[in-house]
N, CA, C and O of each residue as an XYZ file, in Angstrom:
268
protein
N    -158.538     15.962   -128.959
C    -159.186     15.142   -127.951
C    -160.513     14.616   -128.509
O    -161.270     15.345   -129.150
N    -160.767     13.351   -128.252
C    -161.984     12.728   -128.748
C    -163.125     12.904   -127.753
O    -162.969     12.680   -126.553
N    -164.270     13.309   -128.281
C    -165.452     13.349   -127.432
C    -166.188     12.014   -127.570
O    -165.720     11.116   -128.269
N    -167.317     11.886   -126.917
C    -168.025     10.603   -126.917
C    -168.508     10.205   -128.310
O    -168.529      9.020   -128.640
N    -168.892     11.174   -129.121
C    -169.341     10.865   -130.487
C    -168.162     10.390   -131.325
O    -168.281      9.416   -132.069
N    -167.013     11.077   -131.208
C    -165.809     10.646   -131.921
C    -165.460      9.208   -131.556
O    -165.156      8.396   -132.430
N    -165.503      8.899   -130.269
C    -165.179      7.545   -129.809
C    -166.120      6.508   -130.423
O    -165.691      5.431   -130.837
N    -167.407      6.848   -130.475
C    -168.384      5.920   -131.061
C    -168.095      5.691   -132.547
O    -168.220      4.572   -133.045
N    -167.711      6.752   -133.243
C    -167.379      6.628   -134.665
C    -166.121      5.775   -134.834
O    -166.069      4.914   -135.712
N    -165.121      6.007   -134.008
C    -163.886      5.221   -134.082
C    -164.186      3.740   -133.840
O    -163.670      2.881   -134.554
N    -165.000      3.443   -132.856
C    -165.354      2.051   -132.571
C    -166.023      1.412   -133.797
O    -165.733      0.267   -134.143
N    -166.913      2.159   -134.441
C    -167.634      1.622   -135.597
C    -166.736      1.424   -136.816
O    -167.061      0.620   -137.689
N    -165.620      2.138   -136.892
C    -164.745      2.040   -138.065
C    -163.461      1.264   -137.799
O    -162.682      1.041   -138.727
N    -163.219      0.848   -136.565
C    -161.985      0.141   -136.233
C    -161.770     -1.115   -137.058
O    -160.640     -1.400   -137.455
N    -162.794     -1.852   -137.319
C    -162.667     -3.094   -138.076
C    -162.788     -2.864   -139.581
O    -162.850     -3.823   -140.351
N    -162.820     -1.602   -140.005
C    -162.977     -1.273   -141.421
C    -164.374     -0.761   -141.706
O    -165.283     -0.914   -140.891
N    -164.534     -0.162   -142.851
C    -165.840      0.373   -143.247
C    -166.770     -0.767   -143.664
O    -166.309     -1.796   -144.160
N    -168.056     -0.590   -143.468
C    -169.003     -1.615   -143.918
C    -168.953     -1.765   -145.437
O    -168.766     -0.784   -146.157
N    -169.116     -2.966   -145.909
C    -169.096     -3.236   -147.348
C    -170.481     -3.003   -147.946
O    -171.176     -3.939   -148.338
N    -170.856     -1.744   -148.002
C    -172.132     -1.323   -148.563
C    -171.875     -0.136   -149.492
O    -170.789      0.444   -149.483
N    -172.860      0.212   -150.277
C    -172.712      1.299   -151.233
C    -172.389      2.637   -150.559
O    -171.589      3.414   -151.081
N    -173.002      2.908   -149.415
C    -172.803      4.175   -148.698
C    -172.363      3.881   -147.257
O    -173.175      3.952   -146.334
N    -171.092      3.554   -147.066
C    -170.633      3.140   -145.735
C    -170.760      4.225   -144.663
O    -171.070      3.917   -143.513
N    -170.525      5.486   -145.022
C    -170.627      6.559   -144.036
C    -172.074      6.773   -143.602
O    -172.345      7.092   -142.445
N    -172.984      6.597   -144.528
C    -174.414      6.698   -144.195
C    -174.815      5.547   -143.263
O    -175.566      5.750   -142.309
N    -174.313      4.347   -143.542
C    -174.626      3.189   -142.699
C    -174.124      3.410   -141.270
O    -174.829      3.103   -140.309
N    -172.913      3.939   -141.132
C    -172.367      4.239   -139.807
C    -173.220      5.300   -139.125
O    -173.569      5.172   -137.952
N    -173.550      6.345   -139.870
C    -174.362      7.437   -139.310
C    -175.709      6.924   -138.808
O    -176.137      7.275   -137.708
N    -176.371      6.104   -139.599
C    -177.675      5.569   -139.205
C    -177.553      4.719   -137.951
O    -178.409      4.783   -137.069
N    -176.500      3.929   -137.867
C    -176.303      3.074   -136.698
C    -176.093      3.897   -135.430
O    -176.494      3.489   -134.340
N    -175.460      5.061   -135.585
C    -175.153      5.905   -134.436
C    -176.182      7.008   -134.195
O    -176.082      7.748   -133.216
N    -177.169      7.119   -135.082
C    -178.181      8.165   -134.928
C    -177.656      9.545   -135.283
O    -178.059     10.543   -134.686
N    -176.746      9.599   -136.266
C    -176.137     10.858   -136.705
C    -176.446     11.101   -138.165
O    -176.998     10.241   -138.851
N    -176.084     12.284   -138.633
C    -176.175     12.599   -140.058
C    -174.883     12.132   -140.741
O    -173.806     12.195   -140.149
N    -174.997     11.671   -141.968
C    -173.827     11.217   -142.720
C    -172.751     12.302   -142.791
O    -171.568     12.005   -142.622
N    -173.139     13.539   -143.037
C    -172.183     14.637   -143.172
C    -171.404     14.857   -141.869
O    -170.236     15.241   -141.903
N    -172.046     14.614   -140.727
C    -171.349     14.761   -139.448
C    -170.288     13.683   -139.282
O    -169.183     13.960   -138.817
N    -170.623     12.455   -139.662
C    -169.644     11.366   -139.589
C    -168.443     11.690   -140.476
O    -167.298     11.539   -140.049
N    -168.697     12.128   -141.694
C    -167.614     12.458   -142.622
C    -166.766     13.607   -142.081
O    -165.538     13.538   -142.111
N    -167.408     14.655   -141.590
C    -166.675     15.812   -141.060
C    -165.818     15.419   -139.860
O    -164.671     15.851   -139.743
N    -166.366     14.614   -138.985
C    -165.611     14.202   -137.799
C    -164.438     13.308   -138.187
O    -163.353     13.440   -137.619
N    -164.633     12.406   -139.138
C    -163.530     11.562   -139.587
C    -162.433     12.397   -140.250
O    -161.247     12.137   -140.047
N    -162.820     13.384   -141.032
C    -161.821     14.279   -141.642
C    -161.022     15.014   -140.573
O    -159.802     15.146   -140.674
N    -161.726     15.493   -139.544
C    -161.048     16.200   -138.460
C    -160.098     15.273   -137.710
O    -158.976     15.660   -137.383
N    -160.544     14.060   -137.440
C    -159.709     13.093   -136.744
C    -158.473     12.727   -137.568
O    -157.381     12.574   -137.022
N    -158.649     12.590   -138.870
C    -157.505     12.325   -139.753
C    -156.546     13.513   -139.761
O    -155.333     13.338   -139.645
N    -157.087     14.703   -139.896
C    -156.277     15.912   -139.946
C    -155.492     16.172   -138.678
O    -154.382     16.703   -138.724
N    -156.063     15.802   -137.551
C    -155.392     16.033   -136.269
C    -154.411     14.921   -135.920
O    -153.620     15.054   -134.985
N    -154.463     13.826   -136.672
C    -153.587     12.702   -136.383
C    -154.152     11.730   -135.359
O    -153.481     10.772   -134.974
N    -155.383     11.972   -134.914
C    -156.019     11.078   -133.943
C    -156.235      9.687   -134.537
O    -156.172      8.685   -133.823
N    -156.490      9.630   -135.849
C    -156.544      8.360   -136.575
C    -155.647      8.514   -137.800
O    -155.442      9.623   -138.294
N    -155.120      7.402   -138.282
C    -154.171      7.463   -139.400
C    -154.778      7.177   -140.756
O    -154.359      7.742   -141.766
N    -155.759      6.307   -140.778
C    -156.383      5.981   -142.065
C    -157.751      5.361   -141.862
O    -158.103      4.899   -140.776
N    -158.502      5.367   -142.941
C    -159.838      4.778   -142.949
C    -159.911      3.904   -144.187
O    -159.484      4.322   -145.263
N    -160.433      2.722   -144.055
C    -160.544      1.870   -145.228
C    -161.364      0.635   -144.947
O    -161.864      0.416   -143.844
N    -161.479     -0.157   -145.981
C    -162.217     -1.408   -145.911
C    -161.211     -2.523   -145.672
O    -160.186     -2.592   -146.351
N    -161.491     -3.384   -144.723
C    -160.672     -4.556   -144.479
C    -161.421     -5.760   -145.021
O    -162.606     -5.946   -144.741
N    -160.729     -6.565   -145.789
C    -161.372     -7.766   -146.317
C    -160.634     -8.990   -145.807
O    -159.434     -8.942   -145.536
N    -161.342    -10.046   -145.686
C    -160.752    -11.330   -145.340
C    -160.887    -12.201   -146.573
O    -161.948    -12.767   -146.835
N    -159.810    -12.302   -147.323
C    -159.848    -12.993   -148.599
C    -160.335    -14.433   -148.492
O    -161.060    -14.905   -149.367
N    -159.956    -15.120   -147.453
C    -160.350    -16.525   -147.306
C    -161.855    -16.685   -147.130
O    -162.401    -17.743   -147.446
N    -162.533    -15.658   -146.634
C    -163.966    -15.779   -146.395
C    -164.801    -15.363   -147.607
O    -166.023    -15.511   -147.585
N    -164.173    -14.852   -148.655
C    -164.921    -14.436   -149.849
C    -165.119    -15.625   -150.769
O    -164.169    -16.342   -151.082
N    -166.334    -15.829   -151.195
C    -166.662    -16.973   -152.041
C    -165.958    -16.911   -153.398
O    -165.783    -17.952   -154.031
N    -165.552    -15.735   -153.865
C    -164.879    -15.610   -155.155
C    -163.511    -16.284   -155.154
O    -163.003    -16.652   -156.213
N    -162.925    -16.446   -154.005
C    -161.578    -16.996   -153.931
C    -161.562    -18.462   -153.471
O    -160.501    -19.011   -153.174
N    -162.699    -19.066   -153.419
C    -162.770    -20.472   -152.980
C    -162.669    -21.399   -154.143
O    -162.710    -22.616   -153.967
C-alpha cells in the first residue's frame, strides 16, 4: 500500500527520471526528502510490484542532436 510520500514519489517519476546527473537527489530535493529515502522507497515499490520499472523517457524529436 502506498502512503502519501510514496504517492508523491510516484507522481514525480511517472514521466521518467529528470535528465540530470543525480536524478534521485533532484527528486528528493523537490519533495523535501533525503536521496536515500527516495531510493529505498523506490526499491520497495519495485520489489512489491507497486511499480514495474523506473527509467528516463526521451522524446527524440525534441532533442537538438536529431534535428
